C-alpha positions in Angstrom: 19.2 21.5 -3.5 17.8 22.1 0.0 14.6 21.3 1.6 12.8 23.1 4.4 10.4 21.6 6.9 7.8 23.2 9.1 6.8 22.1 12.7 5.7 18.7 13.3 2.0 18.1 13.9 0.5 15.4 16.0 -2.5 13.6 14.5 -3.0 11.0 17.2 -2.1 11.3 20.8 -2.1 7.6 21.5 0.2 4.9 20.4 0.0 4.3 16.7 1.2 1.5 14.4 1.0 0.5 10.7 0.7 4.0 9.3 -0.2 4.5 5.6 -0.7 7.8 3.8 -1.6 9.0 0.4 -2.6 12.4 -1.3 -6.2 13.0 -2.4 -5.7 15.4 -5.4 -9.5 15.9 -5.7 -10.0 17.4 -2.3 -6.3 18.4 -1.9 -6.0 16.5 1.4 -3.6 14.1 2.7 -5.2 10.9 4.1 -3.5 9.0 6.9 -4.6 5.7 8.1 -3.2 3.9 11.3 -3.8 1.3 13.9 -4.7 3.0 17.2 -3.0 0.8 19.8 -4.4 2.9 22.5 -8.0 2.0 21.4 -8.0 -1.8 20.9 -6.0 -1.6 17.8 -8.9 -0.2 15.8 -8.0 1.2 12.4 -8.7 5.0 12.1 -8.1 7.7 9.5 -7.6 11.4 9.5 -7.6 14.0 6.7 -4.8 16.5 6.6 -4.7 20.0 5.0 -1.3 21.5 4.3 -0.7 25.3 4.7 2.0 26.1 2.3 2.6 29.6 3.9 4.0 28.0 7.1 4.8 24.4 5.8 2.4 23.0 8.4 -0.5 20.6 8.3 -3.7 20.5 10.3 -5.7 17.3 10.8 -9.4 16.4 11.0 -10.9 14.4 13.8 -10.2 10.7 13.4 -12.9 8.3 12.0 -12.9 4.4 12.5 -12.3 2.3 9.4 -12.2 -1.1 11.2 -13.8 -1.4 14.6 -11.8 -4.4 15.6 -8.2 -5.5 16.1 -6.6 -4.7 12.8 -3.0 -4.4 11.7 -1.2 -3.8 8.3 -2.9 -1.6 5.7 -2.3 0.3 2.5 -3.8 3.4 0.7 -4.0 4.3 -3.0 -5.8 7.4 -4.5 -7.9 6.5 -7.6 -7.7 9.6 -9.8 -10.5 8.1 -12.1 -13.2 8.0 -9.3 -11.4 10.6 -7.2 -11.7 8.3 -4.1 -9.2 6.5 -2.0 -9.0 2.8 -1.7 -8.1 1.3 1.7 -7.0 -2.3 2.2 -6.4 -3.7 5.6 -6.7 -6.8 7.9 -10.0 -7.2 9.8 -9.8 -9.6 12.8 -13.5 -9.2 13.8 -14.6 -12.7 14.4 -18.3 -11.7 14.0 -17.5 -10.9 10.4 -15.8 -14.1 9.3 -13.4 -15.1 8.0 -11.0 -14.2 10.8 -8.2 -12.0 9.6 -9.7 -11.4 6.2 -8.4 -8.8 3.9 -11.0 -6.1 3.6 -11.2 -3.2 1.2 -13.1 0.2 1.7 -13.6 3.2 -0.6 -12.8 6.3 1.4 -14.2 9.9 0.8 -14.1 13.2 2.4 -17.4 14.2 4.1 -18.8 17.7 4.6 -16.9 18.0 7.9 -13.6 17.4 6.0 -13.3 14.1 7.7 -12.5 10.6 6.1 -15.8 8.6 5.7 -16.4 5.1 4.4 -19.2 2.3 4.4 -19.3 0.0 7.3 -18.9 -3.3 5.8 -16.3 -3.2 3.0 -15.4 -5.8 0.4 -13.4 -8.8 1.1 -10.2 -9.4 -0.9 -8.7 -12.9 -1.7 -9.7 -16.2 -0.3 -11.5 -16.5 3.0 -9.0 -19.0 4.4 -5.9 -16.9 3.8 -4.1 -14.4 5.8 -2.4 -11.6 3.9 0.3 -9.4 5.3 3.1 -7.0 4.1 0.4 -4.9 2.3 1.2 -2.2 -0.2 -0.8 -0.7 -3.1 -0.6 1.8 -6.1 -3.0 3.1 -8.8 -2.5 2.2 -12.4 -3.7 5.3 -14.3 -3.5 3.6 -17.6 -6.2 1.0 -16.7 -7.9 2.9 -13.8 -7.2 0.0 -11.4 -5.8 -0.4 -7.9 -3.1 -3.1 -7.6 -2.4 -4.5 -4.1 0.8 -6.5 -3.4 1.2 -8.7 -0.4 2.3 -12.1 0.9 0.0 -14.9 1.6 0.9 -16.2 5.0 -1.4 -19.1 4.5 0.4 -20.3 1.4 4.2 -20.4 2.2 4.4 -16.7 2.2 4.1 -16.5 -1.5 4.0 -13.0 -3.1 0.4 -12.3 -4.4 -1.2 -9.3 -6.2 -4.8 -8.3 -6.5 -6.4 -5.8 -9.0 -9.4 -3.8 -7.9 -11.9 -1.6 -9.8 -13.8 1.2 -8.2 -17.4 1.3 -9.7 -20.5 3.3 -8.9 -20.7 4.8 -5.6 -18.4 3.1 -3.1 -18.5 -0.3 -4.9 -15.2 -2.1 -5.6 -14.6 -5.3 -7.4 -11.5 -7.5 -7.0 -10.0 -10.0 -9.3 -8.4 -13.3 -8.3 -5.0 -13.3 -6.6 -1.9 -13.8 -8.9 1.3 -15.1 -7.6 4.5 -13.0 -8.5 6.9 -15.0 -6.4 6.4 -18.7 -5.4 8.9 -18.6 -2.7 8.8 -16.8 0.6 8.5 -13.1 0.2 9.0 -10.1 2.5 9.7 -6.4 2.6 7.3 -5.8 -0.4 6.8 -2.5 -2.1 5.0 -1.3 -5.2 4.9 1.6 -7.7 3.3 2.5 -11.1 5.6 3.5 -13.9 3.4 5.8 -16.0 6.1 5.8 -18.8 5.7 2.1 -19.6 2.3 1.8 -18.0 3.5 -1.1 -15.9 3.5 -1.9 -12.2 6.9 -2.7 -10.5 7.2 -4.8 -7.3 10.3 -5.0 -5.3 10.7 -7.4 -2.4 13.0 -9.7 -0.4 13.1 -13.2 -1.8 13.4 -15.4 1.4 13.7 -18.5 -0.6 16.8 -17.3 -2.3 19.2 -16.1 0.5 16.9 -13.0 1.0 18.2 -11.4 -2.1 16.6 -8.2 -3.5 14.2 -9.0 -6.4 11.9 -7.0 -8.6 9.3 -7.9 -11.1 7.1 -5.9 -13.6 3.3 -6.4 -13.9 0.9 -5.7 -16.6 -2.7 -5.2 -15.6 -5.6 -6.6 -17.7 -8.7 -4.4 -17.0 -11.0 -6.8 -18.8 -10.8 -9.2 -16.0 -9.0 -7.4 -13.2 -6.0 -9.6 -13.5 -2.3 -9.0 -13.7 0.5 -10.8 -15.4 4.2 -10.8 -14.6 7.4 -10.7 -16.5 10.8 -12.3 -15.6 12.0 -11.8 -12.1 15.1 -9.8 -11.9 17.7 -9.7 -9.1 18.7 -6.1 -8.0 20.8 -7.1 -5.0 22.6 -10.4 -4.7 22.8 -10.2 -1.0 20.6 -10.2 2.3 18.3 -7.2 1.9 15.4 -5.9 3.9 12.8 -3.0 4.1 12.4 -2.0 0.5 10.7 1.2 -0.7 10.1 2.0 -4.4 9.1 5.2 -6.2 8.6 6.3 -9.8 10.6 9.4 -11.1 8.2 10.9 -13.7 10.8 13.5 -14.9 13.5 11.0 -15.8 11.1 8.0 -16.2 13.1 5.8 -13.9 12.3 3.5 -11.0 14.2 4.2 -7.7 14.5 1.2 -5.2 15.6 1.8 -1.7 16.6 -1.0 0.7 18.5 -2.0 3.7 21.7 -3.8 3.2 22.1 -6.6 5.8 24.8 -8.5 4.1 28.0 -6.7 5.4 29.4 -4.0 7.6 28.0 -1.4 8.2 25.1 -3.6 8.8 21.6 -2.0 8.1 23.1 0.7 5.7 20.5 2.3 3.5 21.1 1.9 -0.1 19.4 2.7 -3.4 19.6 2.0 -7.1 18.0 3.3 -10.3 16.1 0.9 -12.6 14.4 1.1 -15.9 11.4 -0.9 -17.1 
């Protein structure tokens, strides 16, 4: 029960923020997107190749995904189209609406670099600002699910379902709220045993308790419906992350406990859909 790490590898020499990563199982590459604070906060991406002989990783040159000030972002690999779906905030005022949520389909080009179209497809309403982005791929319906909070609507938890079509086309359904109160610390995972999406989050409208909800994707109209919200921590929590254990068919939720000493202790629990 040990783990061995290779040497660290730098993929960006400048200041980086809002890092997201996923594995492209078609090209056997790790895709990393990030905000390059040393270059006007543009969003860029690199492709990484793992060398198992030395437990090291080498990276391609960085390509720009959003040529404007951009912030939070999420990645999910679509095993049906063998492409990666990127979602991020685009603040380019020449591409209204300001701070819109934009999605792009990422591929690996002949140089081994991350490539995408220039424009992208908007997600959600043009008047809303979405933050706390996270995403996963539902392999039972071949849809990408993005969870976030709508900062323009009382920070309500909102989810979108996207479908990758021919070429780099992607279509999104309307936003569906999974929490009517203020949400934060959102994370998402797909449970391939129950074929459900699970979202964990902090409920700011209920003493910042830890909550979780199960979503069912409807591929006919790219929508999602949610079950009963459950409380997994009746205390002030923060910084959730969630993962599905496909060996034991369990959901593992990690969070920061801010309710009592020692403050900011990392805790976890195991859940079943």
